[in-house]
DRENLUM-705163 format. One record per residue: z, x, y of N, C-alpha, C in turn; residue in one letter. Coordinates in steps of 0.02 Angstrom, whole numbers, plus 50000, padded with zeros to 5 digits. Atoms other than C-alpha are relative to their C-alpha. Layout:
REM DRENLUM-705163
ZXYZXYZXYA ...
REM end
This chain:
REM DRENLUM-705163
500525001250058516684831449875499334994950045M 500705002349968514824826149931499764995549949R 500275006650043514234808449847499264999150059I 500445001449979512554806449899499624993249984V 500155007750014512014788149918499394998550012Y 500445001849949510184780449940500174992650013I 499665003949966510464768150065499434995550024L 500445005249974509304754950133500095001150076P 500184997249930508974764450303499205001950014I 500734999650025507304762750357500175007850050L 499904992650005506854781650407499345001050032L 500714998449973505574785950549499755006449981V 499974993449989504634802950489499285001050035V 500174996949967504124814650585499055000749980A 500644999650022502184814450588499805008750022I 500454991149977501444835350577499605000450044Q 500634998449948500324838550702499605005349964S 500494996050043498624847150667500345007550015A 499684992649983499834863450735500475000449966Y 499544997950079500954861050576500665000250058A 499175001649964502554856450728500204993849968L 499495003950029503774845550661500844998450057T 499604999149955505074839450766500554994949971V 499295001450021507144836050730500194998750071T 500385007550020507604822350765499474995049991P 500725003449991506054810450746500054992850031D 499635006349938506884796050841500604997750000S 499185000249995508204790350928500304995850014Y 499935009249977509204773550956500714999950023Y 499155001349990510784769151052499864993550031T 499905002749941511504757851171499974996850062T 499905001849915511554748751353500755001850004V 499444999849986513054755851399500035001650107E 500124998149925513014754951607500225005350014P 499694993649966513294772351715500115005149934G 499834994250076513244783451539499165001250004T 500624998850009511754793751487500255004449920Y 499604995150055511664802851326499395006550000D 500234994450012511024819751278499825001849944T 500354998550054509964823151153499515009349997V 500394994250009509244839951080499504999449946N 500615001550064507524839351000499845008049981F 500254993850032507064854450888499294999249959H 500535000850026505394857850864499745007549984I 499864993750046504874870550738499244999050000T 500584995150001503284880650725499795002649924N 500094996650065502764883850531499395004450011D 500674997249996501064891150585500105008549983A 499794993849996500874908550583499505003450040N 500314997849929500054909350767500504997250055H 499525005149955501104902650922499504994449995S 500595005649990500604885450979500224997950071V 499595000749935500754879951151500294994250018N 499665007050007501784863251180500124997450077V 499845006149939501834848451304500284994749996T 499595006350014502824834351313499814995850047I 500265004149931502224819551397500394990849986T 499735005350016503044801351398499714993350008V 500145006149967502644781851406500154999350055D 499665001549942502714774851548500484997449999P 499435004149975504014763151526500645005349976Q 499574995750015505114779151485500065004050078L 499994992449936504754788151651500454996950047Q 499314999949958506304789251763500724999249976G 499375002950073507454785151606500035006449966K 500014995150061507194799751511499715009550050I 500374991749955507084821851587500375004649955S 500004995150066506884836051473500175005750043F 500234990450005507324855751494499365000850010S 500584995849997505694859851503499554993749943S 500735004650022503694849451464499615004149996T 500374997950014502924863251443500015010349990S 499564994450017503254879451344499315002149940F 500584997650081502374891951171500605001649970T 499445000050067503384891251010499475004849951I 500274996750019502954908550935499894996949952P 500045001050094502274907250734500725001449971E 499484999550037503644903650626500585000550030N 499485000849953504964899150747500264992250023S 499715002549989505994886050805500204998550092T 500055001049921506004879250992500614993050022K 499565003649992507514869251043500014995650078T 499985002249919507444856551217500384993850004I 499125004649980508924845151279499494993250059T 500035006349992508414826951321500394996450049A 499595001249981509364818151447499914991049990V 500045006450011509064798451410500684993150052I 499685005249955509794784151534500264995549956S 499875008450053510834768751430500354995650046R 499755006349924510954758951620499684993949957N 500495003950033509544747651521499634999449949Q 500344998350070508694742751372499175002250019P 500534998749990507334752251353499515002049927I 500304998850041505984755551213499315003850010D 500504995649996504524768351192500065008249974G 500054994450052503954785151138499955005550038Y 500284992849958503924804151195499485001849968I 500624998550050502374812751147500025007350009H 499894992449993502684832451097499345001549959I 500844999450042500804837051069499864993249972N 500265007050045500184824350928500574996749979N 499485001750035501944820350879500364995550055I 499615002549931502804804350955500534999349965S 499475000949987504414801550961500374992250011V 499705006349975505294785650978500764999350033R 499405000149964506694781451093500244992550009I 499485005849991507824765851102500474998450010K 499465001949984508964757751193500394994649990V 499765006750024509694742151121500394995650041N 499885002649947510294727951233500804997549943Q 499105004450061512174724451117500394993750025T 499675004149976512984708051119500675002150020Q 499304998049984514724715451116499985005850027I 499804994950000515194731051202500345003049981Q 499414996950046516114743151112500305005550035Q 499864994649967517204754551213500035006649976P 499864993050025516844772551211500295001949958Q 499454996250079518384778051114500164995049966S 500095003850089518244765350972499625006349954N 500324993150047517144780350915499745005050033F 500374993949961516864797150974499945005049929T 499904994450026516534813050880499915007050029I 499994992749957516924830350920500045006749909I 500314998549928516054841650951499574996250003P 500385003549994515074831551050499125000749981P 500774997650036513354840450995500265004449916Q 499874996550038513794845550813499615004949956P 500424995550024513164861150705499924998349915V 500264998650086512634861650506500675003350001A 499574995250019513984870450426500644999050007G 499384999849990515504865250515500284992949999K 499755006249992516554851550544499774994550040N 499935006249942516364833550610500674996150001I 499555004549982517834825350678499934992750022I 500025006349958517824804950698500664997250010V 499625005049958518914794750809499894993949994L 500175005149988519134778050812500724999250036T 499385000449995520484766750856500705001749964P 499394996850049522204770550776500144994049948R 500065004250039521734761850621499915001549939E 500274995550070521314766450425499284995349999N 500525002450007519504764450395499485004749941A 500694997050037517924770450290499385000250014T 500844998849975516234775250318499635006249963G 500534996050021514874787050296499615002350061Y 500584996449985513694798750351499345002249993I 500945001550043511734799250306499815006650052Y 500384992649984510864816850346499244997649979I 500665000350011508924812250371499775006549967T 500424992850024508424830450357499925001549920N 499834998850077509264833650188500174996449964S 499955004550041509574818450115500654997349961N 499225001250052511394818850101500484996850031N 499605006349978512704806450118500765002750004A 499374998650037514594809150124500424993450026Y 499885005349985515694797950127500785000550081L 499274999149955517284796650293500544994949971I 499215003349992519124792050279500085000850052T 499784999949958519774785550409500504999850005I 499155001149984521674787850435500275001350064S 499815000649909522554782450584499695002350066N 500514999149931521154782950694499415007250008G 500244993249997520434801350621499655002949924V 500364997150047519354806550511499435005749996G 500274993550017518484824250439499594999549962V 500484996350069516774829250339499835003750042V 500454991749988516134846450320499324999649992H 500945002450017514214847050332499935005149986L 500274993050036513414859650218499325001750047E 500564998949961512004869750322499414998349996K 500615002049988510554863050284500004991750046E 499905006750017511354845750332499845001450102D 500475002049930510274844750529499624998650007Y 500525004949958509294836250624500344990449997G 499795007949972509384814950659500694997749930N 499285002750055511054807450561500254995650021A 499675007450010511734789450551500724999849978V 499315001450029513704786350549500124993850015I 499665008649980514314769250505500854999849962N 499385001150019516164765950508500324992749981I 499845006350003516984749650421500704998249993F 499054999649994518834744850483500034992550046G 499805007049957519274729750614499294998350011K 500695001149973517504733150679499675005349985N 500614994450038515974740250612499755006050068T 500104997249945515314753750719499565004549968Y 500524997150015513614761950709499695005350033T 500254996849956512854777550790499815007149965K 500444995550034511424789350770500065005850041T 499464992749985511844808850793499445003750016I 500384994150022510914824650812500575005149983S 499494995350015511664837750722499415007450019I 500234994149994511004856950761499935002349940L 499994996350026510484870250660500535005349998P 499714993350002511604885550607499665003450057P 500344994949944511444895750764500115008349971H 499934992550011511154914650718499915004750030V 500154993449973511434931150791499555005249979E 500294994550031510824942450682499634998949910N 500335002950053509644939150540499655007049953L 500234994050025509394955650424499835000749921Y 500555001550048508174956650270500345010749945I 499834992050033508964974450145499324998749936D 500395001550070507374977350007499895010349989F 500064994149997507144994749932499305003450039P 500564998249974506005007650011499465002649987S 500694997250034504945012949872499934994749963S 500125006750037504054997849804499375000549946I 500594999950028502784999149670499744993549952K 500335006250017501494986049596500424999449911T 499405002150053502494976349427500645001649978G 499215001150028504134980449458500314992350044D 499765002549987505434969949473500495001250082N 499554998149936506104969549665500324995850045V 499485004749967507474961749767500075000450048T 500005000449927507644956249935500754996450007F 499535004149964509194952050010500164999050064T 499865003449945509494940850159500715000250031V 499425000749955510864942050284500184997250050Y 500195000149949511364931250426500795000650019A 499594995749974512724937650533500535004549942D 499514996850049513404946750398499944999249917G 499715004650051513604934450274499184998449948D 500745000050030512004932050116499914992550017P 500385008249964510854917650178499514996949957A 500325002950027509904904850092499255000350021V 500365001349945508364907050183498985002149975A 500814997950018506204908050159499885004550009K 500364991850000505404924150132499104998049997L 500635000550000503434922650155499655007150013K 500264996850022502624934750097499195001750030F 500574998149997500844940950160499575006949982D 500434994149984499414955550125499624998949924G 500465001250048498564959449960500164994049950A 499755007250031499484943049878500454996850063D 499595001449931500124931049989500294991649951T 499235005250040501824917749918500574998950046F 499115000749957503384911349972500494998249967I 499504999250032504844911449902500754998150021V 499375001749965506744907549925500495003149984K 499554997850023508244915849920500624994549974T 499325004250024509834909749808500585000350052N 499474998249943511574908049882500245005250005S 499724992049969511994926549875499635002350051F 500704995349954510354929249980499735003949963G 500354995150032509344937049852499434995349977K 500735003650014507614932149789499465006949966A 500454996350035506734943949647499204999649990T 500835002650051504794945549649499745007849980V 500554995150035503414955249578499365000550031K 500644998449984502034962949650499505001649986F 500414998550034500414963649546499435004250049R 500454995949974499324972049679500205003450047K 499794994349950499574987349792499694998050052A 500325000849939499314987049966500534999050057G 499474999349945500284985150145500174992750006N 499805007250015501314967150144500275000150084Y 499555002149970502144960150278500534993049959T 499655004349996503974949150255500254996150054V 499755004549958504244932850362500684998949986T 499475004550013506284928450363499874994750066V 499845006249963506504911650402500704995549992S 499445002550040508284906250423500294995650060Y 499795005349956508424888750519499895000750105F 500194999549923508164892950711499795009850004D 500064990350000507964913550683499435003449954K 500644996550020506354922350624500045006749989A 499894991349988506234941050592499155000949964I 500704998450044504584951350516500145006349989I 500274995050016504564966550422499545002249960K 500694997650047503164976950335500335007049956S 499904992750063503074989250190499525000249975F 500754999750032501884994950090500155000849900T 500044999450056501684992249905499575005249958V 500244995250030501205007649801499784998149928S 500445002450067499945006849630500625005049956P 499784994450054500985013549466499675005949978K 500484994950026500405029049420499345000149929P 500775001350051498725030849303500075005149963L 500164993450001498685045349188499114999549971K 500784999450026497045052149158499715008049966I 500204991950062496345066049005499635001850024Q 500764996249991495135077449030500165006649962L 500064994750053494545092148932500415005650026P 499794994149977495405109948960499475004050023S 500174994849980493945119548986499114993950024E 500485004249975492205110649062499295003050030I 500324995550000490585118149053499274996350041N 500575002749966488815112049157499464996549966T 500525001450039487645101349054500444995149959G 499675001950048488885096348933500534994350014T 499755005649979489435079748924500874999349973T 499074999149999491485077948946500114989849979I 499835009350001492525060548901500495000250032Q 499505002549969493475054949016500624994849979I 499525003750031495145045448962500664998250034R 499385003049941496445033049058499874993149946T 499835007350021496615013249007499364998149999E 500795004450016495285001148954499894998450078P 500355005049918494244993049108500245002350066N 499904997449945494805004849228499515002950029A 500584997949969493645008549362500255007850020K 499814991849980493175027549392499425002650045I 500344998549943492685036349540499975008949985T 499914993149984492055054749521499455001950062I 500244998249928491745064749678499975005950007K 500064994249992490855080149723499595000550067K 500235001949927490545084949901499634992350017G 500385006249983489435069949955499674993849953D 500075004250025489005064549803500364995749950T 499415003649995489935050649715499634995849926T 500155000450068489865044749516500594992749997W 499355005350031490615027549454499704995949952S 500215002250063490875020849293500704996949987Y 499535003850030492125008249196500155003049926T 499944996550076492935013149039499974994549964T 500135004850073492555003948865500834999749987N 499435005150006493994993148779500245007849948A 499334995750018494715013248715500345004250057D 499734996649944494955018748898499685005450001G 500264994949988493645030148882499135000650032V 500754997749984491915035549000499775007050007C 500334994849996490735047648991499495003550054F 500144996549939490125061249115499785006249985F 500254993150014488885075849115499905002950053T 499984996149945489335087549257499285002650010P 500824995549990487485093049333500205005650046P 500224992249942488185106749468500885001249956F 499304998949990489675119249449500604998650069T 499595001049946491335119149554500514992649985G 499395005749981492755106549606499854992249983Q 500075006550007492615088549551500574993750009Y 499425003750013493965074249595499994995149956S 499785006350063494375059149463500394995050044V 499445003749970495105044349541499714992149947I 499925008750066495655027949395500494993750040A 499645007449979496115011949452500034994849945K 500065007350020496514995349364500434995850054T 499905004249929497404980149456500715001650033T 499524998149954499094987149473500185007449983D 499704991150004498955006749438499245005350037K 500404994949973498055020849501500195008849991E 499894995950039497835037949434499365007150036G 500304994149960497035055249533500075006349945S 499944994650040496615070549447499305003050026A 500484996849981495575086149469499595004849954T 500334997050046494215096249370499705004850030F 500394993149981493385114949380499415000149948T 500574999850049491485114249290499765007750028V 500144993750006491115131849231499254999649991K 500474999250033489525141349190500105004949952T 500124994650032489095152449062499515006450021D 500424994449970488595170549121499845003249941T 500254993050054487775185249005499815005750046H 500114992649981487435203949059499485002849955I 500764996150045485675211249045500025007050029V 500124992449987485285229249048499495002849989A 500534997050004484005237949094499775007250027T 500154994349987483225254549110499605002450053G 500424997749925482165265049238499304997749970T 500905001750023480535259449144499984992050011E 499785005349976481215242049175499934993749974G 499905003850058481455237449009500734997149975A 499234999850023483105229948925499965005249948Q 499734994450038484005243448832500744998149972I 499295002050046485245239948687500365007549971N 499744993350003485725261948680499865003150065K 500034993449939486165274348834500575004249979V 499544994550002486835291148859499895000750056K 499714997049967487495302048955499515001050062E 500604995649953486465305249124499394994750024G 500645004349984485345288549111500164995150049D 500015004749967485125275949245500004994549973I 500285007050009485365257849210500374996250054I 500015006449946485275242749301500654994749968M 499605004550011486695229749258499804992750028L 500085007749968486265212349304500604993849962Q 499775007450017487465195749286499574993450009V 500335003849993486735180249255500184993649981L 499515006850017487295162049239499424995649943D 500615003850065486515149049104499314996250012S 500635000249979485095145349222499595005750017E 500474993449976484505163949230500065000650073G 500044996849923485135164349426500665005250006K 499374997149976486165176249491500594998850007P 499205001149974488065177249491500155002950046V 500044993849943488405184549669500665003450010L 499404996449977490275188549668500195000749916N 499464999150049491195196849529500145008149973G 500024992950006491525215249451499835001149926N 500194998950050491005223849292500185007549976I 499734997950018492165232049199499695005949965D 500184995450063491625249449080500485002449974V 499544997150048492415253148943499665005749947Y 500554996450033491785269248847500595001149932V 499744998650060492345271648669500804996149967D 499425005650000493705254948695500405002550027G 499644999149930494265262448826500124998050078M 500195001349932494355257349002499835006250057F 500054994249944493615269349120499845000050056Y 500035000949928492905261249275500054991950026K 500275006949989492545246749374499344998350066S 500645003049973490785241449445499824994450035L 500055007749978490605229649582499434999550022S 500765004850017488965217449598499784998950072T 500395002349940487885215849738499484992849998V 500215005050037487015198549720500085000749922G 499964999450061487465199549544499805006549961G 500324995850028486725215549517500475008450010T 499674992449973487385235949510499695004349963T 500244993550061486715252749452500545005350004L 499564993450032487715264249354499605006949959W 500094994350037487265283549314500324998949950K 499465001350057488045283649133500265008150026V 499674994049999489345298849176500575002749963D 499484997650068490365300449024499574998549930K 500485002750051489665303448863500534994149956P 499625005350059490275291048710499554994349945G 500535003050057489695282048548499854993850012Q 499885009350009490205263048599499865000250070T 499815003549942489875254948796500074995850000Y 500065008749974490395237748851500205000050051E 500035002249946490285231748974500224992350017F 499695005749991491365217649042500054996250058K 500075005749955491085203149167500524996850031F 499535003650002492635196449252499734996550086N 500245004449962492025182649386500514998850053P 499474999449919492945181449574500214991650010N 499665006049995492705163149562499944996049930S 499935004150058493165149849447499564995949965N 500725002650012491505142549421499745004949931E 500444998050053490955154849311500655004449953Y 499364998150082491625160549121499645009450014L 499974992250019491795180449101499555001049928P 500534996650059490475189848982499995007049989S 499994993550000490305204748892499315001449946T 500834996150056488635216748833500405006849962L 499834994050021489105230748714499255002949976A 500484994650038487815246548694500045005849966L 499874993550027487715260048582499915007550040S 499984992649961487945277948653499515003949946G 500004994750028486785291348621499965007249995E 499594992149989487265312048597499415003750048K 500584999949970486355318948727499815010649959Q 500334993450049485215336748658500045005750040I 499674994949948486055352148748499575007749983D 500094992350031485055365448651499095000749969Y 500415002050039483285367748577499855003849962L 500054994650043482705377948429499785007950031P 500134996349974482365394348431499275003550028V 500714997650002480715396148406499464995250058A 500355004649945480325380948532500255002850049I 499684996649928481395389748668499555004450004A 500414994349986480335405048651499214997350020G 500625002149956478615395148662500175000350079V 500075002449942479225387148798500185003150062V 499894996849964480005401248899499215004650016I 500574994549993478485412248858499274993550054A 500575003349986477435397948912500084998650089G 499745002149917478485396749093499805006350027A 499974993849992478385415449108499095000650031V 500614999749980476275412949111499984994950049G 500195005649946476225397749215500225004450076V 499834998549965477275406549330499645007350056Y 500484996549995476285421649326499394997950048I 500675001849972474645411949362499924996150068A 499985000849925475575404349527499845003950046Y 499884996249959475805419249601499565002950007Q 500684997949976473915425049589499764993250055K 500405006449977473445408149637499454997949979G 500315002950049472625405249497500324992849979L 499845006950010473545387249480500444997150061L 499735002049954474165375349631500264993049977K 499575006450022475305360249599500004993750064F 499845005949953475365345149722500664995049953E 499525005750013477025333349715499854993150023F 499925007649980477165315749727500764997849990S 499415002450009478625304349739500104993349935R 499955005950027479125294649582500364992250019S 499575005249980479835277849604500394997649917K 499725001450054481105276949465500704999250028S 499154999949987483155274549471500125006650017Y 499844992549997483295292449464499955002250066R 500344998149926482545293649657500714998750032D 499255001849975484415286749692500505002650010L 499534995450019485205301149626499815007650017F 
REM end
């Protein structure tokens, strides 16, 4: 059972450097014992998001009395470096070691009564958080406590026949004080290492969308771990996993993120992408140039409309609507965005067409008969030729043939009699709407009344006789009409 005491113990608080360094333990005290030395592990943590160069120096009074495994090194971002110091206990000393701008006091006190080393022994010599500590004293019954500065936890120690055991939690690392009260009073300051982790792993979904509850689970050497998660990206925040190694978060903004997992002296970084939730866009089924349309989505959405290199930007009103008048035919793209959603759509703008029929005299016609030559031209709503498409010809309601247009125009010599002629334009491009033109059919006059025929024949004979006798001369010239093409 863990009991937390409020003890009148002077704590020396580590001063955080300008480089976001912390040092554990933040001080070390021991007593003189000639011919012996203490080995102390100092844990230097860099909580910054950049690496830090570290230099260790000592006060003059400590020179020659303390040595380090390393005095100059670099600590990566969000990680911890452990260095070992060997402190001589031959004589009293009092001074500071300096880790960048952090000062750690080292003191070896002169004792009035030298206690034999066997009177107070801990196993293992270098304890690790989350494990047991065995306290050995001379064969006696006693009680005491251990107080861990970093976690502010305190545990009772019961010594039975010279042996006591205490179990440390995983957060119980750093500087600690052990006090034993029996026939004699024993006091010792020790350093407890954080748990060592070989493998650190974080599990989270492969697909993450804004507004979803997303669970991140951390495992240390296969077991769920209480770890710190720092998220960087469109949003930046820090959370901590629970005793099951889980933390559930919700992303408000889409984008690329990293999560830094910190667990004692181990850290890993993983990258992931948060996608926006889909945003629905409603558009009319048919859109014509020059006609104002409604684009409907959610209120206050940012709307971007693009065609080629031209872009239009709008914001929807409280009803989720914005208005747009497309000036050109063709395909447009629409992107709509809110804080946590995004949608896209495309639409095609078409233009009306109409067919104009022109006779050989250059005037528009509304009647046609077999043998006539007519020009059919397809124009858009602005009167410009529609370049691509075919015109299907229907005679008396029955399909007859299809005419190909060139530059929106085709010529047709009416080669089938009928009472009605219908021309239907079928565009090859989805930028144009189809159109239809209907003309009435005129019956071809195939005979002349007998009297008129006689006069015509007699006149023709007279003209022929006069021509043969040289009394008449004819000069022919080419007529510029559609008939010249046939």
